[in-house]
C-alpha positions as CSV (number, residue, x, y, z in Angstrom):
1,M,-0.1,-0.2,-0.3
2,E,1.3,3.7,-1.0
3,W,1.6,6.0,1.7
4,G,-0.4,9.3,0.7
5,R,1.8,12.4,-0.4
6,L,2.9,14.3,2.5
7,A,1.6,17.5,3.1
8,L,4.2,20.7,3.3
9,S,5.4,21.3,7.0
10,E,3.8,18.3,8.5
11,V,6.0,16.4,11.8
12,L,7.1,13.0,11.3
13,A,8.4,11.3,14.1
14,V,10.9,8.2,14.0
15,L,10.3,5.8,16.8
16,S,11.5,2.5,18.1
17,G,10.4,0.2,20.7
18,K,13.9,-0.6,21.9
19,G,17.7,0.4,21.4
20,G,19.8,-1.0,18.6
21,T,17.2,-0.7,16.1
22,G,19.4,1.5,14.1
23,K,16.6,4.2,14.3
24,T,18.9,7.1,14.6
25,S,20.6,6.0,11.3
26,V,17.6,5.6,9.8
27,C,15.9,9.3,10.9
28,A,19.6,10.8,9.2
29,G,19.6,8.8,6.4
30,L,15.9,9.9,5.7
31,A,16.1,13.6,6.3
32,T,19.3,13.8,4.2
33,A,17.4,11.9,1.3
34,L,15.0,14.5,1.7
35,A,17.2,17.5,1.5
36,E,19.1,15.8,-1.3
37,A,15.7,15.9,-3.3
38,G,15.6,19.5,-1.9
39,K,13.0,19.7,0.2
40,R,13.8,22.3,3.6
41,I,14.0,19.7,6.4
42,L,14.4,20.5,10.0
43,C,15.5,17.3,12.1
44,I,15.5,17.3,15.6
45,D,17.2,14.9,18.0
46,C,14.5,14.5,21.2
47,D,16.8,12.1,23.2
48,V,17.2,14.3,25.6
49,G,20.5,13.2,27.5
50,L,21.3,10.6,24.9
51,R,22.1,12.4,22.0
52,N,23.6,10.8,18.9
53,L,22.0,12.1,16.0
54,D,24.8,14.8,15.1
55,I,26.9,11.6,14.6
56,S,24.5,9.9,12.1
57,L,24.3,13.2,10.1
58,G,27.8,14.2,10.1
59,M,27.3,17.3,12.1
60,S,29.3,16.2,15.4
61,E,31.9,19.2,14.9
62,G,30.7,22.4,16.4
63,S,27.9,23.0,18.8
64,P,24.7,23.3,17.4
65,L,21.7,24.7,19.5
66,S,19.5,22.4,21.3
67,F,15.8,22.6,20.6
68,L,15.4,23.7,24.3
69,D,17.5,26.8,23.4
70,V,15.0,27.5,20.7
71,A,12.0,26.6,22.8
72,S,12.8,28.9,25.8
73,G,12.6,31.5,23.3
74,H,16.7,32.4,23.6
75,Y,17.2,32.0,19.9
76,S,14.9,31.0,17.0
77,L,15.0,28.7,14.4
78,S,17.2,30.8,12.1
79,D,20.3,30.1,14.4
80,A,19.5,26.5,13.8
81,A,22.9,24.6,12.5
82,R,23.1,24.2,8.9
83,H,24.5,21.1,7.3
84,G,27.6,21.4,5.1
85,S,26.6,19.2,2.6
86,Y,23.1,20.0,2.4
87,P,22.0,23.6,2.9
88,S,18.3,22.8,3.2
89,L,18.9,20.9,6.3
90,A,18.7,22.5,9.6
91,F,19.5,21.2,13.0
92,L,18.8,21.2,16.5
93,T,20.4,18.8,19.3
94,A,19.0,17.0,22.4
95,P,19.8,19.4,25.9
96,M,21.7,17.8,27.9
97,N,21.5,19.2,31.2
98,C,17.7,18.0,31.9
99,T,15.5,15.2,31.6
100,A,12.7,14.9,29.0
101,D,10.0,15.3,32.0
102,D,11.9,18.6,32.5
103,I,10.5,19.9,29.0
104,D,7.6,21.9,28.8
105,P,5.2,20.5,25.9
106,E,3.5,23.5,24.9
107,A,6.6,25.2,24.5
108,F,8.0,22.6,22.5
109,F,4.7,22.4,20.3
110,R,5.1,26.3,19.9
111,M,8.4,26.1,18.7
112,L,7.1,23.3,16.0
113,L,4.5,25.3,15.0
114,D,6.7,28.0,14.1
115,A,9.4,25.4,12.3
116,R,5.8,24.3,10.1
117,Q,6.0,28.0,8.6
118,E,9.6,27.5,7.6
119,F,10.4,24.1,6.8
120,D,8.7,21.4,4.5
121,M,9.1,18.5,6.7
122,I,9.9,18.4,10.7
123,L,12.0,15.1,11.4
124,L,11.8,14.5,15.1
125,D,14.4,11.4,16.3
126,A,12.4,10.0,19.4
127,P,14.1,8.1,22.5
128,A,13.7,4.4,22.4
129,G,11.1,3.2,25.0
130,V,7.8,4.7,26.0
131,D,8.9,7.3,28.3
132,A,8.6,11.1,28.4
133,G,10.8,11.4,25.6
134,F,8.2,9.0,23.4
135,R,5.2,11.0,25.1
136,L,6.6,14.6,24.3
137,T,7.5,13.6,20.8
138,A,4.4,11.2,19.9
139,G,1.9,13.9,20.9
140,A,3.7,16.5,18.7
141,A,4.1,14.3,15.9
142,D,1.4,13.8,12.7
143,R,2.6,10.8,11.2
144,F,5.0,7.9,12.3
145,L,8.0,5.7,11.1
146,L,8.3,2.9,13.6
147,V,12.0,1.4,13.2
148,T,12.2,-2.4,14.1
149,G,14.7,-5.2,13.5
150,C,13.8,-8.6,13.0
151,G,14.5,-10.1,16.4
152,P,11.5,-11.3,18.4
153,A,12.2,-9.2,21.1
154,S,12.6,-5.9,18.8
155,V,9.2,-6.8,16.7
156,R,7.3,-7.2,20.1
157,D,8.3,-4.1,21.3
158,A,7.2,-2.2,18.0
159,A,4.0,-3.6,18.5
160,R,3.6,-2.6,22.0
161,V,4.9,0.9,20.6
162,G,2.0,0.5,17.8
163,D,-0.5,-0.3,20.4
164,L,0.3,2.5,22.3
165,L,0.1,5.2,19.8
166,E,-3.3,3.8,18.5
167,L,-4.5,4.3,22.0
168,Q,-3.8,7.9,21.4
169,G,-5.5,8.0,18.2
170,K,-2.8,8.1,16.3
171,R,-3.3,5.9,13.0
172,D,-0.4,7.2,10.5
173,V,1.9,4.9,11.5
174,R,4.3,2.9,9.4
175,L,6.8,0.3,9.9
176,I,10.7,0.0,8.7
177,V,12.2,-2.9,9.1
178,N,16.0,-2.1,9.5
179,R,19.2,-4.1,9.0
180,V,17.7,-7.0,7.6
181,D,20.2,-10.0,6.7
182,R,18.4,-11.8,3.7
183,D,20.7,-14.9,4.9
184,M,19.5,-14.6,8.1
185,L,16.3,-14.5,7.5
186,S,16.4,-17.6,5.7
187,T,18.1,-19.4,8.2
188,V,15.4,-18.7,10.8
189,R,12.6,-19.2,8.2
190,L,11.4,-15.9,9.3
191,T,9.9,-13.4,6.3
192,I,9.0,-9.4,6.1
193,D,5.4,-10.2,6.0
194,D,5.9,-12.5,9.4
195,V,7.4,-9.4,11.1
196,M,4.4,-7.0,9.7
197,D,1.8,-9.5,11.0
198,T,3.3,-9.3,14.5
199,A,3.8,-5.7,14.5
200,G,0.4,-5.3,12.8
201,L,1.8,-2.5,10.9
202,P,1.9,-1.5,7.3
203,L,5.5,-1.4,6.1
204,A,7.3,1.9,4.8
205,G,10.2,0.1,3.6
206,I,13.4,-2.4,4.2
207,V,16.8,-1.4,5.2
208,P,19.5,-3.8,4.6
209,E,22.4,-4.7,7.0
210,D,25.1,-2.5,5.5
211,P,28.6,-1.8,7.1
212,C,28.6,1.3,5.7
213,V,26.2,2.7,7.9
214,T,29.4,2.3,10.9
215,L,31.9,3.1,8.6
216,A,30.0,6.2,8.2
217,A,29.5,7.4,11.7
218,S,33.0,6.7,12.1
219,F,34.1,8.9,9.8
220,G,31.8,11.9,10.7
221,K,30.4,12.0,7.2
222,P,26.5,11.4,6.5
223,L,25.9,7.8,5.2
224,L,24.3,9.3,1.4
225,R,27.7,11.4,0.9
226,Y,30.2,8.4,2.1
227,A,28.7,5.7,0.4
228,P,25.8,7.2,-1.9
229,R,25.2,3.8,-3.6
230,C,25.8,1.4,-0.7
231,P,22.4,-0.5,0.0
232,A,21.2,1.3,2.9
233,A,21.5,4.6,1.4
234,K,19.6,3.4,-1.6
235,A,17.1,2.1,0.8
236,C,16.9,5.5,2.4
237,R,16.0,7.4,-0.7
238,R,13.8,5.0,-1.6
239,I,11.6,5.3,1.7
240,S,12.2,9.3,1.3
241,R,10.4,8.7,-1.9
242,R,7.6,6.8,-0.6
243,I,7.4,9.2,2.2
244,Q,6.7,12.2,-0.5
245,G,3.7,10.0,-1.8
246,L,5.9,8.9,-5.1
247,H,5.5,5.3,-6.2
248,E,8.6,3.2,-5.1
249,P,9.0,-0.7,-4.8
250,I,9.8,-1.9,-1.6
251,S,13.3,-3.8,-2.4
252,L,16.4,-5.2,-0.6
253,R,18.6,-4.3,-3.5
């Protein structure tokens, strides 16, 4: 099933039920793929106290503003860090010296309301799990990408997150199965359809296991610049096109 065309200035949350799914690298890959396509993107690390999105974006040099700096009114969105390779991609990191419970949701929502006037799309990299950071991002987003691995614990946690979103009245949720190893799936006799059935969610895309993801982060570069033709980079581009409502087959190649 195709995902309908994403309207301008919508907020898209990238979630996972547990750590280790590669959610942050997927979020960074989608943000850079959308910026590569000419979209004005604001990418926000919402993992308060454990920020890592800057590494996957290739923006770990320097001191980017946190979203709390902007939400509190001390800075404006125009002060957000800009990506050196993708000028249309802006970035706000997560604050370090507080907890997610300390964030004023109303101030956060007001900041996103302003961001909707300046950007085509806002991507929120949510913390893993279902604590206060999850509630903050889930309450703010219009659409959701739920990242899971193929392991039974990861899929079960994804199903739990999907159920919680449904209880909140969130309906536009899609699954991304990340770090897929075709040989491993064959060995355990598991299919992507099995993962979808267990999670109870429609599929937005599949990202294969790819060592270039780790290598790109190690060299401080975004994946799509470090290895633009690697399998994971191609997968991020395919998913980004589906997000935009374009026809794009789901593939591991």
